[in-house]
All heavy atoms as TSV, in Angstrom:
chain	resi	resn	atom	element	x	y	z
A	1	MET	N	N	158.447	149.859	104.380
A	1	MET	CA	C	159.389	149.447	103.351
A	1	MET	C	C	159.205	150.359	102.134
A	1	MET	O	O	158.091	150.581	101.671
A	1	MET	CB	C	159.144	147.992	102.986
A	1	MET	CG	C	160.142	147.462	101.986
A	1	MET	SD	S	160.151	145.667	101.898
A	1	MET	CE	C	158.868	145.376	100.729
A	2	ALA	N	N	160.280	150.869	101.616
A	2	ALA	CA	C	160.250	151.772	100.467
A	2	ALA	C	C	160.037	150.988	99.174
A	2	ALA	O	O	160.474	149.846	99.036
A	2	ALA	CB	C	161.553	152.552	100.383
A	3	ILE	N	N	159.369	151.633	98.236
A	3	ILE	CA	C	159.152	151.046	96.914
A	3	ILE	C	C	160.386	151.330	96.066
A	3	ILE	O	O	160.829	152.464	95.975
A	3	ILE	CB	C	157.902	151.637	96.250
A	3	ILE	CG1	C	156.660	151.287	97.059
A	3	ILE	CG2	C	157.764	151.137	94.819
A	3	ILE	CD1	C	155.397	151.956	96.560
A	4	ASP	N	N	160.917	150.308	95.444
A	4	ASP	CA	C	162.089	150.462	94.579
A	4	ASP	C	C	161.610	150.624	93.142
A	4	ASP	O	O	161.226	149.654	92.489
A	4	ASP	CB	C	163.013	149.260	94.719
A	4	ASP	CG	C	164.307	149.418	93.933
A	4	ASP	OD1	O	164.531	150.493	93.349
A	4	ASP	OD2	O	165.094	148.458	93.911
A	5	ILE	N	N	161.620	151.860	92.658
A	5	ILE	CA	C	161.100	152.159	91.323
A	5	ILE	C	C	161.864	151.423	90.232
A	5	ILE	O	O	161.286	151.023	89.226
A	5	ILE	CB	C	161.067	153.688	91.065
A	5	ILE	CG1	C	160.327	154.011	89.762
A	5	ILE	CG2	C	162.461	154.268	91.036
A	5	ILE	CD1	C	158.879	153.703	89.763
A	6	LYS	N	N	163.153	151.214	90.439
A	6	LYS	CA	C	163.937	150.502	89.422
A	6	LYS	C	C	163.427	149.081	89.233
A	6	LYS	O	O	163.343	148.599	88.108
A	6	LYS	CB	C	165.415	150.501	89.797
A	6	LYS	CG	C	166.050	151.864	89.736
A	6	LYS	CD	C	167.485	151.815	90.181
A	6	LYS	CE	C	168.078	153.209	90.261
A	6	LYS	NZ	N	169.428	153.201	90.799
A	7	ASN	N	N	163.086	148.424	90.320
A	7	ASN	CA	C	162.553	147.057	90.214
A	7	ASN	C	C	161.169	147.061	89.571
A	7	ASN	O	O	160.839	146.159	88.792
A	7	ASN	CB	C	162.498	146.394	91.582
A	7	ASN	CG	C	163.861	145.938	92.043
A	7	ASN	OD1	O	164.769	145.732	91.247
A	7	ASN	ND2	N	164.019	145.801	93.344
A	8	LEU	N	N	160.347	148.069	89.879
A	8	LEU	CA	C	159.021	148.161	89.264
A	8	LEU	C	C	159.129	148.351	87.755
A	8	LEU	O	O	158.397	147.734	86.983
A	8	LEU	CB	C	158.227	149.314	89.876
A	8	LEU	CG	C	157.807	149.162	91.328
A	8	LEU	CD1	C	157.123	150.431	91.810
A	8	LEU	CD2	C	156.904	147.961	91.509
A	9	ILE	N	N	160.059	149.216	87.343
A	9	ILE	CA	C	160.261	149.446	85.906
A	9	ILE	C	C	160.787	148.187	85.233
A	9	ILE	O	O	160.345	147.819	84.146
A	9	ILE	CB	C	161.203	150.639	85.681
A	9	ILE	CG1	C	160.523	151.926	86.126
A	9	ILE	CG2	C	161.627	150.733	84.220
A	9	ILE	CD1	C	161.425	153.131	86.170
A	10	ALA	N	N	161.722	147.518	85.886
A	10	ALA	CA	C	162.261	146.274	85.323
A	10	ALA	C	C	161.158	145.227	85.171
A	10	ALA	O	O	161.080	144.548	84.145
A	10	ALA	CB	C	163.395	145.747	86.196
A	11	ASP	N	N	160.308	145.107	86.178
A	11	ASP	CA	C	159.193	144.154	86.107
A	11	ASP	C	C	158.246	144.500	84.964
A	11	ASP	O	O	157.810	143.625	84.214
A	11	ASP	CB	C	158.412	144.132	87.424
A	11	ASP	CG	C	159.204	143.507	88.562
A	11	ASP	OD1	O	160.219	142.823	88.299
A	11	ASP	OD2	O	158.801	143.712	89.726
A	12	ALA	N	N	157.935	145.790	84.835
A	12	ALA	CA	C	157.045	146.224	83.755
A	12	ALA	C	C	157.668	145.931	82.392
A	12	ALA	O	O	156.997	145.458	81.478
A	12	ALA	CB	C	156.755	147.715	83.888
A	13	LEU	N	N	158.959	146.199	82.277
A	13	LEU	CA	C	159.649	145.956	81.008
A	13	LEU	C	C	159.670	144.474	80.662
A	13	LEU	O	O	159.416	144.093	79.510
A	13	LEU	CB	C	161.067	146.508	81.087
A	13	LEU	CG	C	161.890	146.483	79.813
A	13	LEU	CD1	C	161.197	147.257	78.703
A	13	LEU	CD2	C	163.277	147.053	80.065
A	14	LEU	N	N	159.925	143.640	81.631
A	14	LEU	CA	C	159.928	142.191	81.377
A	14	LEU	C	C	158.547	141.701	80.951
A	14	LEU	O	O	158.437	140.867	80.045
A	14	LEU	CB	C	160.399	141.439	82.621
A	14	LEU	CG	C	161.886	141.559	82.940
A	14	LEU	CD1	C	162.195	140.921	84.287
A	14	LEU	CD2	C	162.736	140.944	81.838
A	15	GLU	N	N	157.501	142.221	81.583
A	15	GLU	CA	C	156.140	141.832	81.193
A	15	GLU	C	C	155.851	142.262	79.755
A	15	GLU	O	O	155.252	141.516	78.981
A	15	GLU	CB	C	155.124	142.467	82.133
A	15	GLU	CG	C	155.089	141.840	83.509
A	15	GLU	CD	C	154.087	142.525	84.428
A	15	GLU	OE1	O	153.178	143.222	83.935
A	15	GLU	OE2	O	154.227	142.357	85.644
A	16	LEU	N	N	156.268	143.483	79.411
A	16	LEU	CA	C	156.019	143.984	78.065
A	16	LEU	C	C	156.814	143.222	77.012
A	16	LEU	O	O	156.364	143.086	75.872
A	16	LEU	CB	C	156.345	145.479	77.997
A	16	LEU	CG	C	155.365	146.385	78.737
A	16	LEU	CD1	C	155.936	147.792	78.872
A	16	LEU	CD2	C	154.032	146.424	78.014
A	17	CYS	N	N	157.993	142.731	77.381
A	17	CYS	CA	C	158.816	141.959	76.433
A	17	CYS	C	C	158.127	140.657	76.029
A	17	CYS	O	O	158.433	140.106	74.972
A	17	CYS	CB	C	160.187	141.670	77.034
A	17	CYS	SG	S	161.304	143.074	76.970
A	18	ASN	N	N	157.202	140.186	76.846
A	18	ASN	CA	C	156.430	138.995	76.491
A	18	ASN	C	C	155.379	139.320	75.427
A	18	ASN	O	O	154.897	138.430	74.744
A	18	ASN	CB	C	155.741	138.410	77.720
A	18	ASN	CG	C	156.718	137.757	78.656
A	18	ASN	OD1	O	157.719	137.188	78.225
A	18	ASN	ND2	N	156.449	137.840	79.944
A	19	GLU	N	N	155.040	140.605	75.316
A	19	GLU	CA	C	153.984	141.022	74.398
A	19	GLU	C	C	154.504	141.543	73.061
A	19	GLU	O	O	153.837	141.397	72.040
A	19	GLU	CB	C	153.131	142.110	75.049
A	19	GLU	CG	C	152.439	141.639	76.303
A	19	GLU	CD	C	151.764	142.775	77.044
A	19	GLU	OE1	O	151.581	143.862	76.447
A	19	GLU	OE2	O	151.420	142.579	78.218
A	20	LYS	N	N	155.677	142.219	73.087
A	20	LYS	CA	C	156.223	142.788	71.851
A	20	LYS	C	C	157.726	142.944	71.962
A	20	LYS	O	O	158.280	142.891	73.051
A	20	LYS	CB	C	155.548	144.113	71.510
A	20	LYS	CG	C	155.622	145.187	72.558
A	20	LYS	CD	C	154.879	146.411	72.020
A	20	LYS	CE	C	154.459	147.364	73.092
A	20	LYS	NZ	N	153.761	148.529	72.540
A	21	PRO	N	N	158.409	143.139	70.821
A	21	PRO	CA	C	159.873	143.264	70.827
A	21	PRO	C	C	160.335	144.483	71.635
A	21	PRO	O	O	159.651	145.510	71.689
A	21	PRO	CB	C	160.243	143.446	69.355
A	21	PRO	CG	C	159.046	143.050	68.574
A	21	PRO	CD	C	157.863	143.208	69.465
A	22	LEU	N	N	161.498	144.377	72.223
A	22	LEU	CA	C	162.058	145.439	73.052
A	22	LEU	C	C	162.134	146.765	72.299
A	22	LEU	O	O	161.832	147.827	72.856
A	22	LEU	CB	C	163.446	145.033	73.552
A	22	LEU	CG	C	164.170	146.033	74.441
A	22	LEU	CD1	C	163.379	146.320	75.705
A	22	LEU	CD2	C	165.561	145.527	74.785
A	23	ALA	N	N	162.511	146.726	71.032
A	23	ALA	CA	C	162.646	147.951	70.234
A	23	ALA	C	C	161.316	148.689	70.062
A	23	ALA	O	O	161.303	149.877	69.764
A	23	ALA	CB	C	163.242	147.618	68.874
A	24	LYS	N	N	160.221	148.003	70.253
A	24	LYS	CA	C	158.893	148.598	70.072
A	24	LYS	C	C	158.286	149.110	71.385
A	24	LYS	O	O	157.206	149.688	71.380
A	24	LYS	CB	C	157.931	147.583	69.453
A	24	LYS	CG	C	158.338	147.100	68.091
A	24	LYS	CD	C	158.106	148.176	67.065
A	24	LYS	CE	C	158.423	147.633	65.681
A	24	LYS	NZ	N	158.179	148.599	64.653
A	25	ILE	N	N	158.955	148.906	72.508
A	25	ILE	CA	C	158.442	149.319	73.813
A	25	ILE	C	C	158.837	150.766	74.079
A	25	ILE	O	O	160.005	151.122	73.986
A	25	ILE	CB	C	158.952	148.395	74.931
A	25	ILE	CG1	C	158.450	146.964	74.692
A	25	ILE	CG2	C	158.503	148.904	76.300
A	25	ILE	CD1	C	159.031	145.938	75.618
A	26	SER	N	N	157.849	151.584	74.415
A	26	SER	CA	C	158.101	152.999	74.677
A	26	SER	C	C	157.965	153.301	76.176
A	26	SER	O	O	157.476	152.473	76.950
A	26	SER	CB	C	157.103	153.860	73.907
A	26	SER	OG	O	155.805	153.666	74.425
A	27	ILE	N	N	158.370	154.493	76.555
A	27	ILE	CA	C	158.197	154.922	77.944
A	27	ILE	C	C	156.715	154.935	78.289
A	27	ILE	O	O	156.322	154.541	79.389
A	27	ILE	CB	C	158.826	156.314	78.161
A	27	ILE	CG1	C	160.344	156.216	78.063
A	27	ILE	CG2	C	158.421	156.888	79.521
A	27	ILE	CD1	C	161.063	157.533	78.080
A	28	ALA	N	N	155.889	155.366	77.355
A	28	ALA	CA	C	154.440	155.376	77.588
A	28	ALA	C	C	153.923	153.972	77.872
A	28	ALA	O	O	153.058	153.792	78.731
A	28	ALA	CB	C	153.719	155.981	76.396
A	29	ASP	N	N	154.452	152.963	77.177
A	29	ASP	CA	C	154.046	151.574	77.432
A	29	ASP	C	C	154.385	151.170	78.862
A	29	ASP	O	O	153.585	150.532	79.539
A	29	ASP	CB	C	154.746	150.614	76.461
A	29	ASP	CG	C	154.295	150.774	75.029
A	29	ASP	OD1	O	153.132	151.164	74.803
A	29	ASP	OD2	O	155.118	150.523	74.125
A	30	ILE	N	N	155.573	151.543	79.307
A	30	ILE	CA	C	155.998	151.203	80.673
A	30	ILE	C	C	155.104	151.906	81.685
A	30	ILE	O	O	154.677	151.311	82.669
A	30	ILE	CB	C	157.476	151.565	80.890
A	30	ILE	CG1	C	158.368	150.698	79.991
A	30	ILE	CG2	C	157.876	151.386	82.352
A	30	ILE	CD1	C	159.820	151.125	79.951
A	31	GLN	N	N	154.787	153.180	81.436
A	31	GLN	CA	C	153.938	153.932	82.352
A	31	GLN	C	C	152.524	153.361	82.423
A	31	GLN	O	O	151.887	153.452	83.465
A	31	GLN	CB	C	153.866	155.398	81.943
A	31	GLN	CG	C	155.142	156.156	82.200
A	31	GLN	CD	C	155.043	157.603	81.777
A	31	GLN	OE1	O	154.240	157.958	80.924
A	31	GLN	NE2	N	155.867	158.440	82.345
A	32	LYS	N	N	152.043	152.791	81.338
A	32	LYS	CA	C	150.693	152.217	81.309
A	32	LYS	C	C	150.620	150.859	82.003
A	32	LYS	O	O	149.538	150.388	82.322
A	32	LYS	CB	C	150.212	152.072	79.868
A	32	LYS	CG	C	149.925	153.384	79.200
A	32	LYS	CD	C	149.539	153.159	77.747
A	32	LYS	CE	C	149.429	154.452	76.995
A	32	LYS	NZ	N	149.236	154.242	75.550
A	33	SER	N	N	151.767	150.252	82.223
A	33	SER	CA	C	151.810	148.922	82.825
A	33	SER	C	C	151.342	148.973	84.280
A	33	SER	O	O	151.730	149.864	85.025
A	33	SER	CB	C	153.238	148.377	82.773
A	33	SER	OG	O	153.333	147.203	83.542
A	34	PRO	N	N	150.523	148.010	84.697
A	34	PRO	CA	C	150.090	147.982	86.097
A	34	PRO	C	C	151.253	147.746	87.067
A	34	PRO	O	O	151.143	148.061	88.243
A	34	PRO	CB	C	149.093	146.831	86.159
A	34	PRO	CG	C	149.109	146.168	84.843
A	34	PRO	CD	C	149.929	146.971	83.897
A	35	ALA	N	N	152.369	147.242	86.570
A	35	ALA	CA	C	153.526	146.971	87.436
A	35	ALA	C	C	154.276	148.246	87.818
A	35	ALA	O	O	155.081	148.237	88.740
A	35	ALA	CB	C	154.480	146.002	86.742
A	36	CYS	N	N	154.019	149.339	87.108
A	36	CYS	CA	C	154.761	150.582	87.344
A	36	CYS	C	C	153.790	151.746	87.496
A	36	CYS	O	O	153.277	152.248	86.509
A	36	CYS	CB	C	155.723	150.842	86.190
A	36	CYS	SG	S	156.729	152.303	86.437
A	37	PRO	N	N	153.556	152.204	88.721
A	37	PRO	CA	C	152.633	153.323	88.922
A	37	PRO	C	C	153.110	154.593	88.218
A	37	PRO	O	O	154.264	154.980	88.346
A	37	PRO	CB	C	152.639	153.524	90.439
A	37	PRO	CG	C	153.304	152.326	91.023
A	37	PRO	CD	C	154.127	151.716	89.951
A	38	VAL	N	N	152.239	155.228	87.458
A	38	VAL	CA	C	152.591	156.408	86.672
A	38	VAL	C	C	153.115	157.533	87.566
A	38	VAL	O	O	154.137	158.142	87.280
A	38	VAL	CB	C	151.379	156.902	85.852
A	38	VAL	CG1	C	151.701	158.214	85.159
A	38	VAL	CG2	C	150.956	155.851	84.859
A	39	ARG	N	N	152.437	157.814	88.643
A	39	ARG	CA	C	152.846	158.916	89.506
A	39	ARG	C	C	154.258	158.703	90.036
A	39	ARG	O	O	155.062	159.623	90.099
A	39	ARG	CB	C	151.867	159.096	90.663
A	39	ARG	CG	C	152.226	160.299	91.515
A	39	ARG	CD	C	151.107	160.739	92.424
A	39	ARG	NE	N	149.841	160.997	91.804
A	39	ARG	CZ	C	149.511	162.110	91.142
A	39	ARG	NH1	N	150.387	163.052	90.989
A	39	ARG	NH2	N	148.317	162.250	90.637
A	40	ARG	N	N	154.584	157.497	90.415
A	40	ARG	CA	C	155.929	157.194	90.920
A	40	ARG	C	C	156.963	157.392	89.810
A	40	ARG	O	O	158.033	157.931	90.031
A	40	ARG	CB	C	155.972	155.758	91.441
A	40	ARG	CG	C	157.306	155.293	91.938
A	40	ARG	CD	C	157.678	155.896	93.253
A	40	ARG	NE	N	156.743	155.435	94.265
A	40	ARG	CZ	C	156.829	155.769	95.531
A	40	ARG	NH1	N	157.794	156.551	95.940
A	40	ARG	NH2	N	155.959	155.356	96.389
A	41	PHE	N	N	156.633	156.976	88.607
A	41	PHE	CA	C	157.536	157.136	87.461
A	41	PHE	C	C	157.795	158.619	87.194
A	41	PHE	O	O	158.925	159.046	87.020
A	41	PHE	CB	C	156.921	156.474	86.220
A	41	PHE	CG	C	157.862	156.350	85.067
A	41	PHE	CD1	C	158.562	155.175	84.850
A	41	PHE	CD2	C	158.058	157.401	84.186
A	41	PHE	CE1	C	159.428	155.047	83.777
A	41	PHE	CE2	C	158.920	157.287	83.108
A	41	PHE	CZ	C	159.612	156.102	82.915
A	42	ILE	N	N	156.726	159.411	87.178
A	42	ILE	CA	C	156.854	160.847	86.912
A	42	ILE	C	C	157.659	161.522	88.017
A	42	ILE	O	O	158.529	162.348	87.739
A	42	ILE	CB	C	155.461	161.491	86.774
A	42	ILE	CG1	C	154.760	160.958	85.530
A	42	ILE	CG2	C	155.571	163.014	86.721
A	42	ILE	CD1	C	153.293	161.304	85.467
A	43	THR	N	N	157.392	161.184	89.266
A	43	THR	CA	C	158.128	161.765	90.378
A	43	THR	C	C	159.607	161.453	90.291
A	43	THR	O	O	160.454	162.308	90.538
A	43	THR	CB	C	157.555	161.231	91.721
A	43	THR	OG1	O	156.183	161.536	91.789
A	43	THR	CG2	C	158.280	161.826	92.894
A	44	THR	N	N	159.940	160.234	89.920
A	44	THR	CA	C	161.338	159.812	89.861
A	44	THR	C	C	162.078	160.408	88.681
A	44	THR	O	O	163.190	160.890	88.821
A	44	THR	CB	C	161.424	158.275	89.795
A	44	THR	OG1	O	160.737	157.738	90.938
A	44	THR	CG2	C	162.855	157.798	89.819
A	45	PHE	N	N	161.462	160.393	87.516
A	45	PHE	CA	C	162.168	160.779	86.294
A	45	PHE	C	C	161.726	162.120	85.700
A	45	PHE	O	O	162.366	162.640	84.802
A	45	PHE	CB	C	162.028	159.691	85.223
A	45	PHE	CG	C	162.657	158.403	85.640
A	45	PHE	CD1	C	161.873	157.337	86.055
A	45	PHE	CD2	C	164.022	158.253	85.639
A	45	PHE	CE1	C	162.453	156.139	86.440
A	45	PHE	CE2	C	164.620	157.060	86.027
A	45	PHE	CZ	C	163.819	156.014	86.438
A	46	GLY	N	N	160.606	162.659	86.167
A	46	GLY	CA	C	160.116	163.916	85.641
A	46	GLY	C	C	159.655	163.808	84.191
A	46	GLY	O	O	159.651	164.780	83.458
A	47	ILE	N	N	159.277	162.611	83.770
A	47	ILE	CA	C	158.861	162.348	82.385
A	47	ILE	C	C	157.402	161.914	82.393
A	47	ILE	O	O	157.029	161.007	83.122
A	47	ILE	CB	C	159.705	161.231	81.737
A	47	ILE	CG1	C	161.169	161.618	81.725
A	47	ILE	CG2	C	159.193	160.923	80.347
A	47	ILE	CD1	C	162.078	160.481	81.306
A	48	ARG	N	N	156.607	162.577	81.586
A	48	ARG	CA	C	155.215	162.152	81.418
A	48	ARG	C	C	154.954	161.986	79.938
A	48	ARG	O	O	154.997	162.946	79.181
A	48	ARG	CB	C	154.263	163.170	82.004
A	48	ARG	CG	C	152.842	162.665	81.873
A	48	ARG	CD	C	151.902	163.425	82.704
A	48	ARG	NE	N	150.622	162.745	82.580
A	48	ARG	CZ	C	149.652	162.882	83.406
A	48	ARG	NH1	N	149.789	163.681	84.422
A	48	ARG	NH2	N	148.537	162.246	83.229
A	49	MET	N	N	154.688	160.762	79.534
A	49	MET	CA	C	154.508	160.452	78.107
A	49	MET	C	C	153.069	160.092	77.774
A	49	MET	O	O	152.733	159.976	76.622
A	49	MET	CB	C	155.426	159.309	77.692
A	49	MET	CG	C	156.893	159.591	77.884
A	49	MET	SD	S	157.504	160.943	76.877
A	49	MET	CE	C	157.427	160.202	75.268
A	50	ILE	N	N	152.223	159.849	78.774
A	50	ILE	CA	C	150.848	159.435	78.451
A	50	ILE	C	C	149.881	160.547	78.722
A	50	ILE	O	O	150.169	161.525	79.314
A	50	ILE	CB	C	150.441	158.163	79.211
A	50	ILE	CG1	C	150.539	158.367	80.720
A	50	ILE	CG2	C	151.273	157.001	78.798
A	50	ILE	CD1	C	149.979	157.244	81.532
């Protein structure tokens, strides 16, 4: 079964929204989340913020 990166990012974002306001959440915060593997994020989007 393939990993759906969009769902992982959404899960990470929802978890972070419990901790701080949406406007304060950065890409680096999402990448640091255990719900979203950094390597998968970088492979998908080509963005490395941490």
